[in-house]
C-alpha positions in Angstrom: -42.7 -31.7 60.2 -42.5 -30.7 56.6 -44.1 -27.4 57.5 -41.4 -26.8 60.2 -38.7 -27.8 57.8 -39.9 -25.3 55.2 -41.0 -22.6 57.6 -38.5 -20.0 56.3 -39.3 -20.8 52.7 -43.0 -20.6 53.3 -42.5 -17.3 55.1 -40.5 -15.8 52.2 -43.2 -16.8 49.7 -45.9 -15.3 51.9 -44.0 -12.0 52.1 -43.4 -12.0 48.4 -47.1 -12.5 47.8 -47.8 -9.0 49.2 -45.0 -7.3 47.3 -45.6 -5.5 44.0 -44.5 -7.5 40.9 -41.9 -4.9 40.0 -40.3 -5.0 43.5 -40.4 -8.8 44.1 -36.8 -9.5 42.9 -35.5 -6.9 45.2 -37.6 -8.0 48.1 -36.5 -11.6 47.5 -32.8 -10.5 47.6 -33.4 -8.6 50.8 -35.1 -11.6 52.4 -32.2 -13.8 51.4 -29.3 -11.6 52.6 -30.8 -10.2 55.8 -30.6 -13.5 57.7 -27.0 -14.0 56.6 -26.1 -10.5 57.7 -27.7 -11.0 61.0 -27.0 -14.6 61.9 -23.3 -15.0 61.0 -22.0 -11.9 62.7 -24.0 -12.9 65.8 -22.4 -16.4 65.5 -19.0 -14.6 65.3 -19.6 -12.9 68.6 -20.9 -16.1 70.3 -17.9 -18.1 68.9 -15.4 -15.6 70.4 -17.0 -16.3 73.8 -17.0 -20.1 73.3 -13.4 -20.0 72.1 -12.1 -17.9 74.9 -14.0 -19.9 77.5 -13.0 -23.2 75.8 -9.3 -22.3 75.6 -9.5 -21.1 79.2 -10.8 -24.5 80.2 -8.1 -26.3 78.3 -5.4 -24.1 79.8 -6.7 -24.2 83.4 -7.9 -20.6 83.6 -11.2 -18.8 83.8 -11.5 -16.8 80.6 -14.1 -13.9 80.4 -16.4 -14.0 83.5 -17.3 -10.3 84.2 -19.5 -8.9 81.5 -22.9 -10.6 81.5 -23.8 -13.9 83.0 -20.6 -16.0 83.2 -19.0 -13.5 80.7 -21.6 -14.2 78.0 -21.8 -10.5 76.9 -18.0 -10.0 76.6 -18.2 -9.9 72.8 -20.6 -6.9 73.1 -18.1 -5.0 75.3 -15.3 -5.9 72.9 -17.4 -4.6 70.0 -18.2 -1.3 71.7 -14.5 -0.9 72.7 -13.5 -1.4 69.0 -16.0 1.2 67.9 -14.8 3.8 70.3 -11.1 3.3 70.0 -9.0 5.8 68.1 -8.3 5.0 64.5 -4.6 5.6 64.0 -3.3 5.8 60.5 0.5 6.1 59.8 1.5 9.4 58.3 3.2 7.8 55.3 0.4 5.3 54.6 -1.8 5.3 51.6 -5.0 6.3 53.3 -7.4 5.1 50.6 -6.0 1.6 50.4 -5.5 1.5 54.1 -9.2 2.3 54.6 -10.7 -0.1 52.0 -8.5 -3.1 52.7 -10.8 -4.5 55.5 -13.8 -4.2 53.3 -12.1 -6.0 50.5 -11.7 -8.9 52.9 -15.2 -8.8 54.3 -17.3 -8.3 51.1 -16.0 -11.5 49.2 -16.6 -13.6 52.3 -20.2 -12.4 52.5 -20.7 -13.1 48.8 -19.5 -16.7 49.5 -22.4 -17.3 51.8 -24.9 -16.6 49.0 -24.3 -19.9 47.2 -24.2 -22.2 50.3 -27.3 -24.4 50.9 -28.4 -24.2 54.5 -31.3 -26.6 54.3 -33.8 -28.2 51.9 -34.8 -25.4 49.4 -32.8 -22.9 51.5 -30.0 -21.6 49.2 -30.0 -17.8 48.4 -28.6 -18.3 44.9 -28.7 -21.8 43.4 -26.4 -21.5 40.3 -24.7 -24.2 38.2 -21.2 -23.0 39.1 -21.8 -22.5 42.8 -18.6 -24.2 43.9 -16.6 -22.3 41.3 -18.2 -19.0 42.5 -17.2 -19.8 46.1 -13.6 -20.3 45.2 -13.5 -17.3 42.9 -14.8 -14.8 45.4 -12.6 -16.4 48.1 -9.5 -15.8 46.2 -10.0 -12.0 46.7 -8.8 -12.3 50.3 -5.2 -12.5 49.1 -5.7 -9.0 47.6 -6.9 -7.5 50.9 -3.9 -8.9 52.7 -1.6 -7.4 50.2 -3.4 -4.1 50.3 -3.2 -4.0 54.1 0.5 -4.7 54.2 1.6 -2.5 51.3 -0.6 0.5 52.2 0.7 0.7 55.8 4.2 1.8 54.5 5.8 -0.4 57.2 8.5 -3.0 56.4 7.1 -5.4 59.0 3.6 -5.1 57.6 4.8 -5.7 54.1 6.9 -8.7 55.1 4.0 -10.1 57.1 1.7 -9.6 54.1 4.0 -11.4 51.7 4.3 -14.3 54.1 0.6 -14.4 54.5 0.0 -14.4 50.8 2.5 -17.2 50.2 0.7 -19.3 52.8 -2.7 -18.6 51.4 -1.8 -19.4 47.8 0.1 -22.5 48.8 -2.8 -24.0 50.7 -5.5 -22.8 48.2 -4.3 -25.3 45.7 -4.9 -28.3 48.0 -8.2 -26.8 49.1 -9.5 -26.7 45.5 -8.0 -30.0 44.5 -9.5 -31.8 47.6 -12.9 -30.5 46.5 -12.3 -31.6 42.9 -12.8 -35.2 43.8 -16.4 -34.5 44.8 -17.0 -32.7 41.5 -15.6 -35.7 39.6 -17.9 -38.1 41.4 -21.0 -36.0 41.3 -20.4 -34.5 37.9 -21.7 -31.1 38.8 -20.5 -27.8 40.4 -24.0 -27.0 41.8 -23.8 -27.4 45.6 -27.4 -28.5 45.9 -26.8 -31.4 43.5 -23.7 -32.3 45.5 -25.9 -32.6 48.6 -28.6 -34.6 46.7 -25.9 -37.0 45.5 -25.3 -38.0 49.1 -28.9 -38.7 49.9 -28.9 -42.3 48.8 -29.1 -44.8 51.6 -27.2 -48.1 52.3 -28.9 -51.3 53.2 -27.7 -51.1 56.8 -30.0 -48.9 58.8 -30.7 -46.3 56.2 -27.2 -44.8 56.5 -26.8 -41.9 54.0 -23.9 -42.2 51.6 -22.0 -39.1 52.7 -18.8 -38.7 50.7 -16.8 -38.9 53.9 -17.7 -42.6 54.2 -15.6 -43.5 51.2 -11.8 -43.8 51.1 -11.3 -40.8 48.8 -13.9 -38.8 50.6 -12.4 -39.4 54.0 -8.9 -38.5 52.8 -10.3 -35.5 50.9 -12.1 -34.3 54.0 -9.0 -34.5 56.1 -7.0 -32.7 53.5 -9.8 -30.1 53.1 -9.7 -29.5 56.9 -6.0 -28.9 57.0 -6.1 -26.6 54.0 -9.1 -24.7 55.4 -7.3 -24.2 58.7 -4.3 -22.7 56.8 -6.6 -20.5 54.6 -8.3 -19.2 57.7 -5.0 -18.4 59.5 -5.9 -20.7 62.4 -3.5 -22.4 64.7 -1.1 -24.1 63.9 -1.0 -22.0 60.7 -1.5 -18.6 62.2 1.9 -17.3 61.3 0.7 -14.2 59.3 -0.7 -12.7 62.5 1.6 -14.3 65.1 3.1 -11.7 67.5 6.1 -14.1 68.0 6.9 -14.0 64.3 6.7 -10.4 62.9 4.8 -8.4 65.5 1.2 -8.8 64.2 1.9 -9.3 60.5 0.0 -7.2 58.0 -2.2 -5.9 60.9 0.5 -4.0 62.6 -0.8 -0.5 61.6 -4.5 -1.2 62.2 -6.5 -0.3 65.2 -10.1 0.3 66.2 -13.0 -0.7 64.0 -10.8 -1.5 61.0 -8.9 -4.1 63.0 -12.3 -5.5 64.1 -13.4 -5.8 60.5 -10.3 -7.9 59.7 -11.1 -10.0 62.8 -14.8 -10.4 61.7 -13.8 -11.3 58.1 -11.5 -14.0 59.2 -14.1 -15.7 61.4 -16.7 -15.4 58.7 -14.3 -17.0 56.3 -13.9 -19.8 58.8 -17.6 -20.3 58.9 -17.9 -20.2 55.1 -15.2 -22.8 54.5 -16.6 -25.0 57.2 -20.0 -24.8 55.6 -18.5 -25.7 52.3 -16.8 -28.7 53.8 -20.1 -29.8 55.3 -21.7 -29.5 51.9 -19.0 -31.4 50.1 -18.3 -34.3 52.4 -20.7 -34.4 55.3 -24.0 -34.5 53.5 -25.0 -30.8 53.9 -28.4 -30.6 55.5 -28.9 -34.4 55.4 -29.0 -36.4 58.7 -26.6 -39.4 59.1 -29.6 -41.8 59.0 -32.7 -41.6 57.0 -35.0 -42.2 60.0 -33.8 -39.0 61.5 -35.3 -37.0 58.7 -38.0 -35.6 60.9 -35.6 -33.1 62.4 -35.6 -29.9 60.3 -32.8 -29.9 57.7 -31.4 -26.5 58.7 -30.9 -27.7 62.2 -28.8 -30.6 61.0 -26.7 -28.2 58.9 -26.0 -25.8 61.8 -25.4 -28.6 64.2 -22.6 -29.8 61.9 -21.3 -26.2 61.7 -21.1 -25.9 65.5 -19.2 -29.2 65.6 -16.7 -27.9 63.0 -16.3 -24.7 65.0 -15.6 -26.7 68.2 -13.0 -28.7 66.2 -11.1 -25.6 65.2 -11.2 -24.3 68.8 -9.9 -27.7 70.0 -7.1 -27.6 67.5 -6.1 -24.1 68.6 -5.8 -25.2 72.2 -3.9 -28.3 71.4 -1.3 -27.8 68.7 1.8 -25.6 68.7 2.6 -23.1 65.9 4.6 -24.3 62.9 7.7 -22.5 61.6 7.4 -20.9 58.2 9.7 -23.4 56.5 7.7 -26.3 58.0 4.5 -24.7 56.8 5.6 -24.3 53.2 7.2 -27.7 53.0 4.1 -29.3 54.4 2.0 -27.6 51.7 4.2 -28.4 48.7 5.7 -31.8 49.7 2.8 -33.4 51.4 -0.6 -31.7 50.9 -0.3 -31.1 47.1 1.0 -34.7 46.3 -1.7 -36.2 48.5 -4.5 -34.3 46.9 -3.3 -35.2 43.4 -3.1 -38.9 44.4 -6.5 -38.7 46.0 -7.9 -37.6 42.6 -6.5 -40.8 41.1 -7.9 -42.8 43.9 -11.3 -41.2 43.3 -11.1 -42.2 39.7 -10.2 -45.7 40.7 -13.1 -45.9 43.0 -15.4 -44.7 40.2 -14.2 -47.1 37.6 -14.0 -50.1 40.0 -17.8 -50.3 39.8 -17.3 -52.0 36.4 -14.9 -54.6 37.8 -16.2 -58.2 38.2 -16.3 -58.0 42.0 -18.7 -60.0 44.3 -22.0 -58.2 44.9 -22.9 -56.6 48.2 -20.7 -55.9 51.1 -17.8 -58.1 49.9 -17.4 -56.2 46.7 -17.6 -52.9 48.6 -15.0 -54.0 51.1 -12.6 -55.0 48.3 -12.8 -51.5 46.7 -12.4 -50.0 50.2 -9.3 -52.0 50.9 -7.6 -51.3 47.5 -8.2 -47.5 47.7 -7.3 -47.3 51.4 -4.0 -49.1 51.0 -3.0 -46.8 48.2 -3.8 -43.7 50.3 -2.0 -45.1 53.4 1.1 -46.0 51.4 1.2 -42.5 50.0 0.7 -41.0 53.4 3.7 -43.0 54.7 5.9 -42.1 51.7 5.2 -38.4 51.7 5.2 -38.2 55.4 8.6 -39.8 55.6 9.9 -37.3 53.0 9.0 -34.5 55.4 11.0 -35.8 58.2 14.3 -33.9 58.7 17.4 -35.8 57.8 19.7 -35.2 60.8 23.3 -36.3 60.9 24.3 -38.7 63.6 25.3 -36.9 66.7 28.8 -37.6 68.0 29.9 -36.8 71.5 33.3 -35.6 72.5 34.7 -35.8 76.0 37.5 -34.0 77.7 40.7 -35.9 77.9 
């Protein structure tokens, strides 16, 4: 099974053995980026089918069912349609910025995939600051949204871009702070070390100590999911592109292939942030139990990724869209305070190891209860602060 688990690594080393010494770095880069450029765009197409069929099932309708078996090739037809549609650019638009805005969104997302570990010894670039690099390149997406809105020379595009940037900046802070707890506990920004830190097993059945199995990790994972949903412009945070708000937001003046690039970039961003959440809180390529280690590590990683994708589809078919004021209030009055408090709880969890607690499961339960009570109390306090204060309604009747 070790050979199967390391099949892609062995294949890469075999190919590099035939390459000239001067070309080996370039061949290594090519072998690392080619699977990313092939797999994730293909996953994007498959996800669009699964999402449309899944939402159709939830909403009691059929969804795509004409192109290919049961509509399985609908994404191919959509791609061809986007390639052949006319590219309309407004007369007053800044043509250069209008053209490069989709690429400014797409390129940083592809760079983010380069530091994610997809399996044991399967990381394209394993650097010390991998998590910092991920967030650094991800912050460029705000620039592309601004470029798309401003270059269109359309008041609705610009207003939609401003609202989109406000949302993305507001939820980027909780996203980073929720990941900070993992950095505090592991003591490293290297994503492979973060996965290795979750490989220890408990005494009950060889359960791996994923960070999500701790109070601060569970709360951090939930906060990370909410912030990632907002960063990816997914329901219920899809206001920047909601037709019921400001037409189509910053995408009003885009059509054809450039619109498809925005669509592709957003889904790739969703895959990237989901993969990061798996790495930080769900053990990366590690199975839940040690005795399941015979399954190749990359299969565990992509199984978790598919579950995350299904979760986002389920949320889209379940929850209604928020208003803009609700969205911003939720970010600053609930998400940000909760992530800051979760950092304090993570520190309490770390230093409680030095307390004189009973050994074994009793001591672990005591730490769990203390940290969980603090988080539940904060949830109730901050959640109550979000509830609207409505005046008592009085009824008047005709004499």
